[in-house]
C-alpha positions, 0 to 999 in steps of 0.5 A: 848763108848768102856768100859771092865769089869776089868776097868769099869769106864774108857772110851777110844774112837774115835772122829772126830770134838769133837764127839765119832765114833760111834761103831760097835761090831762084833758078831764073835769077842768074848772079855774077861774081860779086851778087848773090840774089836770095829769097826768104820767107816773111812773117807779118810784124816778125822783128828780124836783123841783118848779121854781118860776118867778115872773116879774120884773114878778109883782105881789106883794099884800105882800112875798113869796109862798110856794109850799106843797108837798103831796104824797100831801096832806101838806105837805112843804115850801114855798118863800118868794120876797121881793120884793127878792130876783127878778131881772131874769130873774125868780126861780127856786127848786128843791124837792129834797127834805126838809131833814133839817137843814142838812147831810142832805136826802132826795130826792123819788121815785116809789115805785111802790104795793103793794096788799093785798087782805085787811084790814091792821090798821095801815091808813093813814087814808082822807084820807090815802087820798084825796090819793094821787097827787097833787102839790100847789103852792099860792102865798099872798101873804104879809107878811114881819115883818122877824124873821129866825128860826132853824130848828128841825130837830124831828121833820124825819123825821115829813115823810119818810114815805111809804104804800107799801102800802094796802088795794086797797078803799080805793082805791076803783077809782082807778087809783092806781099811785105815791106819793111816797118819799123816798129815802136821806139824802144831804148837802146845805147849808141856811143854817137861817134862816127868816122870819117872814111872815103870810098875806094872803090866807086859808090854804083860798084861795090866789092860785093851786094847782097841781096835778099827779096823777102815775101810770104809763103803763100807768094813763094810758093805761087811764083814756085820758089818753095813747092807748092802743097801737094794734095792731100792723098785719099785715104785708102778704102778698108777691106769689106767686111766680108774679107777680113778675120772675124777675129778682127771685127768690132762689135760694131763691125759683127752687128752691121754684118748680121744686119746685112745677113738679114738683109740678104736672107729676107730679099732672097726669100723675096726673089724666090716667091717671085720667080715662082709665081711668074713660072706658075703664070708662064706655064701651059694650062696642066690637063686635068687629073682623071678620077681613079674611078674612070676610064677612057674609051677610045675610037678608031678608023682603019688607019688606027688614028682616033676620031673619038675620045670617050670618059665614063665611070668603070661600071659602064665598062665591062673591065677595068681596061681601056676600051677599043672600039673598031668602026668598021 
């Protein structure tokens, strides 16, 4: 809830479905004692209301105060609180929309703002665009003159107009996503009576000012008013099947393990066969094994060097031993 230092007991809120919207402060905005600025989230088509709470111990400078409500820079309504009508628990006023006559009103709602890239023939004035996306409530000390007047309902529809299309360049990069719209006319009971009052403080210097800047959730995130949605964290990698306990494996995982084992064994057999074949191809040629029925005759020179080696059948030699022939 928004509260100023100047009027600490006065509370102004934006209500949706009877509950106050979550308010967000901007660290880059410095408010003074009389002003408080808050961001709220706007949802397209959502109706809302303005709640004005006056405490029972409020110190009136006159005999009444007024809550002047401005939306998108245009005054749309006001709420008057008489000192004599404040209860021991305080006073609560809720403004839900524009009153067209004593029986009809149009409710406030958030309308999606559309932008036009080209030039607009009936472009809204710059002053109205400057205040788009804002709800301002000014609290003034006033004095009631005592005259009770009948309310005039002349041209009430003029206050119930909204901007739905604006030139994109007119926004000058502002993250404005919505404007205040007004719903279809609905039945509403109003007394049609108002009091004539005069201001005790200058209209340019209210006793307190409450500013609500309404934006879409995406716009609030882009402005870092709301934290941006973090990127989803990657799913943790499950441990390999070979490192898991056998009892924790499903039937499908057991089948997968068997398939991997068969592929491994098949690949291993192929690798062994390939290595053996390469070894055979790269090995030096072996000397042929002699038949057991052959003997070798070796001729040596004076130095004992072999000068001739002859193989012959056993039948051709005197005995089975290798014959050494001296060639001297």
